[in-house]
C-alpha positions, 0 to 999 in steps of 0.5 A: 792873641796879638800885641796891642798897637798902643803902649802906655808907660807911667813916667811919674806919679806924684802925691799932692798933699792936701788934695788940692782942687784945680780949675785949670792947667796951663801948659808951656814949652820953655827953652833956656839957652846953653849955660844960662843959670836961672837961679833960685826961684819958687812957684805959687803952685806945683809944676810938672814937666818933661824934658824934650831936648838938652839937659838941666841941673835940677834941685828941689829945696835942700835935696840932691842936685840931679841932671835931667835929660830928654825924656826925664820928668820932674815935679816942682812942689809949690812954695819950695826953692827950685834950681833949674839951670841949663847945661852947656846943651841948653834945654827945652821942656814942657811944663804943666801948671795946674791952678785953682780958679782965679789964680795965675801961675807965678815964678818968684826969684830967690829963696822960697819963704820959710 
């Protein structure tokens, strides 16, 4: 039996609380200039992504800060404070924004409400 010409690798699995129902998914390619600090922010829905090039300092809520590099995946839960600051390399990433019907993805600067 020969090897398959297709290789599938699971990069990330995220369990979403409350089994949300999504009507649409918006996919964006986002580039942040080197050393640009976006600052604390939060989203009205979950965000899933993968780093294409460069790197970013990443933190969810009071969790540990990590550096994400090309090929790394991330999940930003809805209504959680996020830090996503470009390093001296800058960063380009793909982000998926799944949303319920009639809701547009939003980013709000500052700490998420408690």
